[in-house]
Backbone bond lengths (Angstrom), bond angles and torsions (degrees), N, CA, C in turn:
res aa  C-N    CA-C-N  psi(-1)  N-CA   C-N-CA  omega(-1)  CA-C   N-CA-C  phi
1 M - - - 1.490 - - 1.504 106.12 -
2 S 1.391 122.23 131.99 1.393 122.58 -175.04 1.590 109.73 -82.21
3 R 1.253 120.79 162.06 1.459 122.87 174.31 1.505 112.00 -52.82
4 L 1.334 119.56 -43.73 1.398 122.94 177.01 1.421 110.63 -59.64
5 D 1.343 118.07 -50.05 1.633 119.91 176.23 1.388 113.18 -50.90
6 S 1.432 117.56 -43.30 1.378 118.49 -175.42 1.580 114.64 -70.28
7 I 1.442 108.89 -32.03 1.531 112.39 179.90 1.534 111.55 -72.26
8 F 1.398 114.29 -42.08 1.376 116.67 -178.68 1.681 112.18 -71.07
9 G 1.317 114.66 -36.14 1.419 118.25 174.37 1.445 112.89 -54.95
10 A 1.368 112.88 -52.65 1.529 118.82 -178.71 1.528 109.43 -56.11
11 A 1.293 116.67 -46.64 1.498 121.39 -177.76 1.469 112.60 -63.44
12 R 1.416 116.43 -37.17 1.426 114.96 179.81 1.540 109.57 -76.53
13 A 1.283 125.65 -26.94 1.392 128.44 177.78 1.592 108.31 -68.13
14 E 1.343 116.70 -32.67 1.484 122.64 -172.44 1.629 106.63 -92.74
15 G 1.349 114.20 -10.11 1.470 113.56 178.02 1.609 111.62 75.50
16 R 1.241 114.81 36.74 1.634 122.52 179.40 1.431 109.72 -129.08
17 L 1.316 113.36 169.81 1.523 120.11 176.50 1.524 105.92 -101.04
18 V 1.433 119.26 156.20 1.386 119.95 -178.09 1.773 98.91 -99.97
19 A 1.518 98.95 134.82 1.560 107.83 179.74 1.490 109.10 -91.15
20 S 1.328 113.67 130.43 1.439 118.82 177.83 1.408 104.28 -123.87
21 I 1.449 115.45 141.15 1.437 121.67 171.81 1.447 114.31 -128.75
22 Y 1.303 116.25 146.24 1.404 125.66 -177.78 1.616 108.93 -106.16
23 L 1.310 119.56 138.86 1.392 123.81 172.23 1.610 104.04 -139.84
24 M 1.394 105.63 151.94 1.479 114.45 176.02 1.493 107.88 -98.04
25 V 1.298 117.56 125.63 1.389 125.71 178.36 1.481 113.07 -61.28
26 G 1.364 123.63 120.90 1.483 125.56 174.11 1.488 105.51 91.80
27 H 1.346 127.18 10.27 1.362 127.99 177.73 1.514 112.27 -114.71
28 P 1.172 128.70 136.65 1.551 124.83 -3.29 1.512 114.29 -76.46
29 D 1.408 119.37 -10.93 1.321 124.41 179.25 1.521 108.26 -152.18
30 P 1.400 121.96 157.19 1.396 119.13 -171.91 1.592 120.28 -58.98
31 G 1.384 116.08 -20.01 1.347 126.56 -177.48 1.529 112.51 -82.36
32 A 1.404 111.09 -17.69 1.536 109.11 -173.33 1.384 124.69 -75.34
33 S 1.420 114.28 -30.23 1.414 123.04 -168.48 1.617 113.26 -51.69
34 L 1.301 112.64 -50.71 1.432 116.08 -172.15 1.654 110.50 -67.60
35 E 1.315 114.72 -44.40 1.555 110.45 175.99 1.501 110.35 -68.20
36 L 1.348 124.31 -28.07 1.504 119.05 176.43 1.549 111.33 -75.32
37 A 1.238 117.41 -27.02 1.512 121.75 -177.57 1.616 100.84 -78.77
38 R 1.292 122.82 -44.55 1.399 123.29 175.83 1.559 113.68 -57.95
39 G 1.305 111.05 -49.16 1.590 113.35 173.83 1.451 115.75 -55.42
40 A 1.222 119.22 -48.44 1.460 123.20 179.89 1.584 108.80 -58.52
41 L 1.352 115.24 -45.20 1.489 111.92 179.11 1.477 109.48 -70.02
42 D 1.242 122.80 -35.14 1.495 119.86 175.75 1.462 112.84 -58.81
43 G 1.296 116.73 -35.59 1.533 123.49 179.93 1.400 117.81 -73.19
44 G 1.414 119.52 -12.89 1.521 126.53 179.05 1.449 112.22 118.05
45 A 1.270 128.94 8.97 1.392 122.77 175.22 1.578 110.01 -73.19
46 E 1.248 112.80 140.23 1.539 116.02 -172.48 1.570 105.87 -114.78
47 V 1.312 119.71 -17.52 1.357 119.52 177.64 1.571 109.84 -130.58
48 L 1.223 123.12 128.21 1.488 129.31 175.92 1.478 112.32 -107.13
49 E 1.362 115.53 131.53 1.447 115.91 174.19 1.676 100.67 -105.23
50 I 1.277 112.20 123.63 1.458 124.86 -177.31 1.593 104.50 -90.86
51 G 1.348 113.22 104.47 1.536 113.86 -173.43 1.533 104.74 -82.65
52 V 1.453 111.30 121.12 1.431 117.80 167.38 1.447 109.72 -88.07
53 P 1.440 119.01 122.90 1.435 121.17 -177.73 1.575 112.78 -68.40
54 F 1.307 110.11 150.92 1.396 120.37 -177.37 1.579 113.99 -152.79
55 S 1.305 119.41 149.15 1.392 118.46 -166.90 1.523 115.38 -79.03
56 D 1.412 116.09 -15.69 1.387 117.06 177.69 1.574 110.16 -136.18
57 P 1.216 115.89 70.32 1.544 122.41 -178.04 1.483 110.70 -73.60
58 L 1.384 118.43 80.25 1.423 126.34 -167.36 1.539 110.17 -65.53
59 A 1.287 120.28 -24.30 1.475 118.54 -175.27 1.520 115.46 -92.10
60 D 1.433 114.96 -0.94 1.309 124.14 -172.03 1.506 114.10 -106.97
61 G 1.364 115.36 143.10 1.466 117.73 177.45 1.514 108.51 -83.26
62 P 1.469 113.81 -174.63 1.334 121.10 -168.01 1.739 119.03 -60.36
63 T 1.310 108.67 -24.76 1.567 116.27 179.82 1.516 106.34 -65.59
64 I 1.406 113.44 -55.57 1.426 117.54 -175.32 1.579 114.68 -71.41
65 Q 1.377 112.39 -30.90 1.438 119.38 179.34 1.534 105.80 -67.71
66 A 1.222 120.23 -40.85 1.423 122.71 177.26 1.542 118.89 -64.55
67 A 1.464 107.51 -35.09 1.446 116.13 -179.80 1.529 109.77 -76.27
68 S 1.286 119.70 -34.03 1.478 123.69 170.46 1.390 119.06 -60.32
69 F 1.458 110.05 -42.89 1.495 109.72 176.68 1.593 113.90 -71.99
70 E 1.357 117.80 -27.55 1.329 115.57 175.87 1.449 116.00 -72.12
71 A 1.425 115.16 -33.88 1.353 121.26 175.05 1.635 112.98 -60.83
72 L 1.231 110.83 -40.88 1.572 118.57 -174.58 1.628 100.56 -70.58
73 E 1.326 120.18 -39.84 1.399 121.08 178.24 1.490 106.41 -63.57
74 N 1.289 124.18 -28.72 1.399 119.42 -174.00 1.619 108.01 -91.91
75 G 1.342 118.88 13.29 1.415 123.59 174.72 1.473 118.41 85.87
76 V 1.353 119.56 6.96 1.452 122.11 -167.12 1.505 105.84 -71.16
77 T 1.345 117.23 139.78 1.601 123.11 177.64 1.550 105.08 -126.84
78 L 1.291 111.27 177.14 1.493 117.90 179.92 1.570 104.00 -64.34
79 N 1.235 121.10 -37.81 1.561 120.54 -177.43 1.488 110.52 -62.80
80 D 1.368 121.14 -22.80 1.409 122.97 177.41 1.538 107.09 -78.93
81 C 1.251 117.08 -39.67 1.461 120.65 172.10 1.536 117.53 -52.60
82 L 1.456 106.63 -50.64 1.405 115.68 178.52 1.648 114.42 -61.52
83 D 1.297 109.81 -29.96 1.470 121.32 172.67 1.528 113.67 -62.14
84 L 1.308 110.41 -46.80 1.496 115.60 176.50 1.479 115.12 -62.60
85 V 1.203 111.95 -37.96 1.516 123.32 179.12 1.537 104.84 -65.06
86 R 1.354 121.44 -49.09 1.358 127.00 -177.84 1.641 110.86 -55.99
87 T 1.291 114.73 -43.93 1.432 122.30 -173.08 1.641 105.45 -70.77
88 L 1.311 117.06 -48.65 1.506 124.69 176.93 1.398 116.55 -53.92
89 R 1.482 112.40 -41.13 1.465 119.90 -176.25 1.588 106.63 -67.26
90 A 1.211 118.86 -30.92 1.450 125.27 -177.40 1.626 110.60 -69.27
91 E 1.427 112.58 -22.35 1.383 113.77 -171.14 1.516 106.14 -112.12
92 S 1.332 121.91 -21.60 1.526 120.32 -163.53 1.432 112.51 -140.57
93 D 1.362 117.30 149.66 1.529 120.76 172.14 1.485 112.08 -97.53
94 A 1.299 115.41 18.65 1.543 121.68 176.56 1.662 104.32 -65.01
95 A 1.446 110.76 159.03 1.452 116.22 177.90 1.589 102.98 -87.30
96 L 1.337 114.60 135.45 1.504 121.89 -171.83 1.561 104.00 -117.77
97 L 1.156 122.76 113.86 1.482 127.58 176.06 1.554 113.86 -116.29
98 L 1.351 112.14 127.19 1.433 114.45 168.62 1.444 114.85 -78.02
99 M 1.336 114.08 126.49 1.543 114.20 173.57 1.424 113.69 -125.80
100 G 1.436 108.01 126.34 1.498 113.42 -174.35 1.475 109.92 -168.23
101 Y 1.331 122.04 -172.19 1.271 124.39 -172.29 1.673 111.34 -107.53
102 V 1.247 108.42 157.96 1.528 117.24 -158.31 1.566 110.63 -64.78
103 N 1.325 119.38 -22.69 1.505 117.99 -170.53 1.523 113.12 -75.30
104 P 1.347 121.59 -37.07 1.453 116.94 168.53 1.456 116.46 -65.27
105 F 1.423 119.32 -40.01 1.315 121.23 176.75 1.411 116.93 -60.11
106 L 1.501 120.12 -39.73 1.311 124.68 177.80 1.589 111.16 -66.43
107 A 1.264 118.11 -32.32 1.385 124.70 178.85 1.526 113.24 -65.44
108 A 1.325 116.23 -33.22 1.395 127.68 174.43 1.524 107.68 -71.78
109 G 1.307 116.43 -39.69 1.534 115.08 -167.94 1.523 113.53 98.47
110 W 1.340 120.69 120.47 1.411 124.12 -172.85 1.693 111.78 -55.75
111 D 1.223 109.39 -42.11 1.577 111.95 -178.58 1.462 108.90 -66.54
112 R 1.435 114.94 -51.86 1.469 113.32 -177.46 1.529 113.61 -60.94
113 L 1.349 112.07 -41.73 1.346 117.33 178.26 1.577 114.53 -52.64
114 A 1.353 108.86 -53.14 1.496 111.21 -177.47 1.605 111.69 -62.11
115 R 1.364 115.43 -32.04 1.420 112.51 -178.79 1.490 112.55 -74.54
116 D 1.286 118.49 -38.79 1.439 123.93 170.15 1.613 114.77 -57.85
117 A 1.209 109.28 -46.00 1.516 108.77 -178.37 1.557 111.19 -70.67
118 R 1.235 119.08 -29.44 1.485 123.20 -179.26 1.585 107.59 -73.20
119 E 1.330 110.16 -38.18 1.465 114.90 -178.81 1.519 108.16 -66.27
120 A 1.411 117.92 -43.08 1.452 120.26 173.75 1.457 121.20 -63.75
121 G 1.336 118.53 -19.00 1.334 122.49 -178.22 1.566 118.33 104.20
122 A 1.311 112.44 12.25 1.490 114.10 -179.73 1.631 110.36 -71.58
123 D 1.219 109.73 162.20 1.609 119.34 176.19 1.420 111.39 -107.24
124 G 1.361 119.71 -12.38 1.563 112.72 -178.06 1.545 110.78 165.74
125 F 1.335 116.66 -166.14 1.410 119.00 -179.12 1.488 107.36 -140.48
126 I 1.404 115.26 158.17 1.381 121.22 169.36 1.535 100.90 -128.66
127 I 1.344 119.41 125.82 1.417 122.20 179.21 1.538 113.00 -133.98
128 P 1.324 114.10 98.01 1.489 122.64 -168.32 1.510 110.00 -54.47
129 D 1.321 118.44 -37.55 1.484 115.65 -169.57 1.481 111.82 -108.76
130 L 1.338 111.43 29.18 1.532 115.17 167.26 1.626 109.00 -111.01
131 P 1.235 116.97 100.11 1.424 120.80 178.71 1.434 112.33 -60.28
132 P 1.332 119.57 155.71 1.520 118.60 -176.71 1.527 106.98 -75.94
133 E 1.327 119.14 -22.35 1.437 112.56 172.51 1.563 121.26 -65.05
134 E 1.542 113.74 -23.33 1.307 115.44 175.99 1.719 115.31 -113.30
135 A 1.324 109.82 32.26 1.495 112.65 -171.63 1.610 110.95 -105.29
136 G 1.364 116.23 11.40 1.415 118.73 -176.56 1.550 112.55 -56.34
137 A 1.289 114.28 -51.79 1.485 113.53 -178.49 1.418 115.24 -59.44
138 A 1.354 119.02 -44.41 1.392 127.28 -173.14 1.620 108.42 -65.63
139 Q 1.448 110.90 -45.70 1.541 114.13 175.85 1.466 112.58 -58.79
140 A 1.318 117.34 -40.38 1.519 119.43 -175.44 1.521 107.21 -64.60
141 A 1.358 117.94 -47.23 1.469 118.37 -179.21 1.496 113.59 -66.65
142 F 1.285 118.14 -36.97 1.511 124.07 -177.07 1.627 106.43 -69.10
143 A 1.305 113.54 -46.97 1.498 114.99 175.31 1.526 119.14 -54.81
144 E 1.376 107.13 -40.14 1.550 112.15 178.98 1.546 110.71 -55.99
145 Y 1.356 117.99 -32.61 1.394 124.17 -173.59 1.531 113.43 -103.01
146 G 1.267 116.71 4.01 1.488 121.82 179.43 1.436 116.02 74.78
147 L 1.335 117.46 29.72 1.431 124.40 179.57 1.531 112.97 -106.57
148 S 1.331 117.15 136.16 1.502 125.24 171.61 1.485 117.05 -72.01
149 L 1.366 120.73 137.03 1.372 120.07 167.11 1.519 104.81 -109.56
150 I 1.446 116.62 108.98 1.488 117.50 -172.28 1.541 111.97 -83.81
151 P 1.277 114.89 122.83 1.540 122.71 -171.54 1.544 103.72 -74.08
152 M 1.250 124.19 151.43 1.423 129.54 169.32 1.529 109.13 -117.28
153 L 1.299 114.02 129.08 1.453 124.59 -179.93 1.628 109.79 -129.66
154 A 1.376 108.21 136.88 1.454 115.63 -179.87 1.446 122.18 -109.54
155 P 1.272 125.75 168.19 1.506 116.96 174.97 1.564 117.27 -66.00
156 T 1.473 110.88 -15.56 1.424 120.39 172.63 1.531 118.72 -88.00
157 S 1.363 114.12 0.25 1.555 122.02 178.67 1.655 104.63 -64.54
158 S 1.410 106.51 138.57 1.425 118.90 173.51 1.498 107.41 -68.72
159 A 1.343 115.97 162.35 1.486 121.24 171.52 1.552 106.88 -56.00
160 A 1.368 114.27 -48.70 1.555 113.62 177.25 1.462 117.45 -53.77
161 R 1.358 112.66 -41.53 1.588 116.41 -176.97 1.488 105.76 -71.54
162 L 1.371 124.11 -39.25 1.379 121.56 175.90 1.520 112.92 -60.94
163 D 1.374 117.33 -38.75 1.433 116.72 177.78 1.457 114.04 -68.70
164 L 1.363 122.19 -35.17 1.335 124.71 177.95 1.517 110.44 -70.43
165 G 1.235 116.09 -45.73 1.543 119.48 -179.50 1.424 113.76 -62.83
166 T 1.257 117.04 -42.57 1.504 117.65 177.06 1.467 118.15 -73.14
167 R 1.281 116.73 -24.53 1.510 123.67 165.86 1.494 113.18 -63.49
168 Q 1.231 118.63 -41.48 1.454 127.39 -179.20 1.533 111.89 -75.41
169 A 1.285 120.81 -20.48 1.476 123.84 -162.47 1.468 110.83 -66.18
170 A 1.380 114.76 142.58 1.459 125.21 172.85 1.508 104.39 -148.85
171 G 1.373 115.87 143.05 1.396 116.23 -177.95 1.428 119.09 87.30
172 F 1.335 116.38 -79.26 1.448 126.21 159.32 1.481 114.15 -157.19
173 I 1.328 114.97 179.15 1.451 117.37 171.24 1.378 110.04 -114.45
174 Y 1.344 115.11 129.07 1.503 123.64 178.16 1.633 110.52 -78.67
175 C 1.145 120.75 101.50 1.467 127.52 -175.41 1.621 107.33 -96.35
176 V 1.392 109.68 111.42 1.461 112.84 -177.33 1.544 108.57 -75.32
177 A 1.263 116.97 132.76 1.609 123.02 -166.74 1.579 107.34 -76.75
178 L 1.418 117.82 -20.57 1.469 115.79 -166.78 1.556 100.93 -156.76
179 T 1.440 107.64 165.06 1.453 116.02 171.13 1.647 110.05 -82.94
180 G 1.263 115.27 131.21 1.490 116.66 177.03 1.492 103.88 125.60
181 T 1.349 114.49 -166.61 1.472 122.28 -168.30 1.605 106.71 -102.76
182 T 1.465 107.42 169.07 1.425 104.96 -176.38 1.581 117.46 -64.38
183 G 1.342 116.81 167.74 1.441 113.87 178.21 1.542 104.74 150.18
184 V 1.355 113.46 155.30 1.367 128.74 -172.50 1.687 99.33 -62.03
185 R 1.346 118.80 145.74 1.442 123.23 172.39 1.482 113.78 -142.10
186 T 1.214 128.23 144.50 1.497 130.82 178.96 1.539 106.17 -73.60
187 E 1.419 117.11 -47.46 1.453 121.22 -166.13 1.482 106.15 -119.53
188 M 1.407 116.29 149.70 1.397 123.66 171.50 1.512 117.36 -92.87
189 D 1.291 120.95 157.80 1.467 119.49 -176.15 1.509 108.46 -68.79
190 A 1.359 116.69 131.12 1.551 124.06 -177.28 1.471 106.47 -60.43
191 D 1.449 124.61 -28.04 1.396 124.65 -172.86 1.482 113.86 -95.76
192 L 1.382 117.07 13.53 1.403 121.53 -175.68 1.443 114.68 -59.05
193 G 1.370 115.67 -42.35 1.493 125.37 -172.87 1.536 104.26 -68.17
194 A 1.281 120.36 -42.06 1.604 120.12 179.12 1.561 105.93 -64.62
195 F 1.356 118.65 -49.77 1.510 117.70 -179.89 1.620 110.06 -55.23
196 L 1.213 119.33 -49.28 1.498 122.99 174.65 1.477 111.93 -52.11
197 Q 1.385 115.45 -44.83 1.498 112.17 -177.07 1.679 108.96 -71.32
198 R 1.250 117.78 -29.71 1.529 117.24 171.16 1.453 113.70 -57.03
199 V 1.374 119.11 -40.02 1.378 121.70 178.97 1.585 109.91 -73.87
200 R 1.365 116.22 -44.83 1.330 118.64 177.63 1.540 120.55 -55.85
201 D 1.331 106.77 -29.25 1.473 113.36 -176.41 1.492 110.54 -74.24
202 R 1.416 115.77 -13.16 1.503 122.44 179.86 1.435 112.39 -106.34
203 S 1.355 124.90 -7.32 1.407 123.46 -175.43 1.491 111.68 -164.39
204 D 1.453 113.00 149.85 1.443 109.94 175.39 1.499 108.18 -113.19
205 V 1.301 115.73 26.27 1.520 122.85 167.57 1.579 106.10 -72.94
206 P 1.376 117.17 131.56 1.418 122.90 177.48 1.490 111.25 -43.59
207 L 1.462 115.51 143.71 1.447 122.31 178.93 1.580 109.57 -114.41
208 V 1.305 113.75 119.86 1.395 125.75 -179.15 1.496 111.99 -105.19
209 V 1.387 119.34 126.38 1.430 116.77 -176.73 1.523 111.91 -104.88
210 G 1.272 121.57 137.15 1.386 127.28 175.55 1.488 113.57 -143.75
211 F 1.343 120.75 179.41 1.380 127.99 -172.07 1.583 109.48 79.20
212 G 1.375 114.37 100.15 1.498 118.17 179.44 1.511 117.27 92.63
213 I 1.268 114.66 -7.55 1.501 118.66 -179.32 1.523 105.77 -78.19
214 S 1.254 115.70 119.44 1.445 113.98 179.01 1.547 121.20 -141.57
215 T 1.407 112.56 -11.28 1.509 121.54 -177.75 1.583 114.96 -129.65
216 P 1.330 112.04 153.63 1.440 112.34 171.30 1.533 116.62 -50.68
217 A 1.289 115.04 -30.88 1.441 114.00 -179.93 1.618 112.98 -68.80
218 H 1.331 115.03 -36.41 1.396 121.18 170.36 1.551 111.67 -55.75
219 V 1.265 116.30 -41.88 1.381 122.82 -171.38 1.482 107.88 -72.98
220 T 1.287 118.36 -44.78 1.613 123.15 172.82 1.438 110.43 -54.78
221 R 1.320 122.07 -37.41 1.400 123.47 176.42 1.539 113.58 -59.19
222 L 1.317 119.61 -33.17 1.398 127.94 -172.61 1.477 112.49 -79.13
223 R 1.368 118.38 -17.83 1.468 117.70 179.33 1.358 111.65 -58.64
224 G 1.277 117.69 143.22 1.445 126.84 -176.15 1.453 116.85 72.75
225 I 1.303 126.24 -6.37 1.417 122.55 175.51 1.536 111.83 -123.73
226 A 1.219 117.21 -10.29 1.491 126.27 178.05 1.428 115.72 -131.06
227 D 1.293 121.84 165.57 1.437 125.36 173.62 1.440 113.29 -101.80
228 G 1.255 119.10 -19.26 1.473 121.56 -177.02 1.484 113.61 -169.78
229 F 1.321 125.94 174.83 1.461 131.29 -173.55 1.475 103.97 -142.26
230 I 1.369 108.80 154.10 1.563 117.00 169.81 1.536 107.46 -125.20
231 V 1.285 116.17 131.56 1.399 119.90 173.12 1.569 108.72 -113.63
232 G 1.295 114.84 129.58 1.586 117.50 -175.51 1.555 109.29 -123.50
233 S 1.366 113.21 -73.41 1.424 114.43 -171.79 1.509 117.68 -55.32
234 A 1.396 114.35 -38.04 1.435 112.98 178.43 1.478 112.16 -68.31
235 F 1.309 119.82 -34.61 1.533 116.10 176.68 1.440 112.28 -69.80
236 V 1.418 120.87 -34.75 1.430 125.50 179.95 1.623 107.25 -65.75
237 R 1.271 113.50 -37.69 1.485 117.59 179.83 1.543 109.75 -66.84
238 L 1.419 112.46 -44.23 1.470 115.27 -177.60 1.629 106.44 -59.69
239 A 1.280 113.32 -43.08 1.627 115.64 -175.02 1.411 105.45 -61.61
240 A 1.256 121.40 -36.41 1.480 119.82 -173.76 1.637 115.05 -75.37
241 E 1.387 106.07 -30.27 1.535 110.59 -178.81 1.451 119.29 -100.37
242 T 1.416 115.49 9.89 1.366 117.59 -178.26 1.419 110.74 -102.14
243 D 1.406 121.90 142.90 1.474 123.26 174.77 1.630 106.87 -59.91
244 P 1.298 108.83 137.63 1.504 111.42 -175.53 1.563 114.12 -57.37
245 S 1.233 117.05 -26.52 1.417 121.17 -179.35 1.500 113.49 -75.48
246 E 1.278 118.46 -12.02 1.437 127.23 -175.67 1.573 112.11 -116.72
247 R 1.326 115.73 6.22 1.467 115.66 -169.13 1.622 110.13 -72.56
248 A 1.265 121.72 -44.19 1.438 123.88 -177.25 1.524 106.84 -59.77
249 A 1.300 122.56 -48.37 1.396 124.72 178.28 1.510 117.50 -61.61
250 A 1.491 112.77 -39.68 1.359 115.08 -179.24 1.622 111.84 -73.96
251 A 1.366 114.45 -29.15 1.401 116.67 179.90 1.570 109.36 -71.32
252 A 1.453 115.87 -35.51 1.429 117.58 177.33 1.513 111.54 -71.49
253 E 1.204 119.04 -37.12 1.507 120.64 176.77 1.532 112.51 -66.00
254 F 1.333 118.07 -39.21 1.352 122.54 178.59 1.577 111.77 -66.49
255 A 1.259 119.67 -45.40 1.511 127.62 174.46 1.486 110.15 -61.38
256 R 1.225 116.26 -39.24 1.426 120.37 -172.82 1.537 108.38 -69.99
257 G 1.350 121.40 -36.43 1.450 122.84 179.94 1.495 106.63 -69.14
258 L 1.292 118.23 -36.63 1.513 119.87 -179.69 1.655 109.98 -69.46
259 A 1.282 111.68 -39.76 1.429 111.17 -171.35 1.562 109.14 -80.94
260 A 1.374 116.67 -18.31 1.383 117.78 167.07 1.628 116.54 -67.18
261 A 1.248 109.01 -39.95 1.497 120.55 178.61 1.607 110.57 -63.99
262 A 1.378 108.90 -27.71 1.505 112.60 -172.17 1.623 106.40 -79.76
263 R 1.346 119.55 -12.41 1.381 119.25 -179.72 1.454 112.11 -96.10
């Protein structure tokens, strides 16, 4: 059983959602990532998405786009992201996923990437611009090292895409809550429940909702229809706006409020 399987199995048995938080490595400065990650974990996050900066993050809105640009300006590389995973793995049993775009991963090479990620202690990858139809080489390399490639499905996904994505799924399925890019929203899509049911009809792999999830109220609405949630832009914005001396405490408080709503 993988670490993700254990986390979602325990949450299901306890009748709660799994809290996942995304952070951009090297934002707002190179020293911030570790303390923000530790704060999120202290507050109850069980999955961390380790954001790998990229120059053209097409699935992301302005908050994460700006964070990615700043991280690149700060000199952050894929190796820095792996180093963060390595440090966190020595301290925590949380699931650690590298989330980034396909170009830097292709430059590393799928086999080398999988080997290095496994050695660092990662559990898998989320790659928004790698469609399931073209994911065969990555999946093969990741499977060899026991890593999950998390598929992303959206309300606009065709029946054929839903079928393919759910067949390939391991760990969980990333269900995009809305059409558009990442970013903080005040309201959730009224058709979200129907979309999740279409995915659920095809797979018993846990469903995790992201894009636009930012408040405990959003999390509460997901109870009973999803297995987990991902908060990204709201956490990245918190990191940027918080005094450096208060980052760890603010991250823990933020995650604690979300985790409480998940119960």
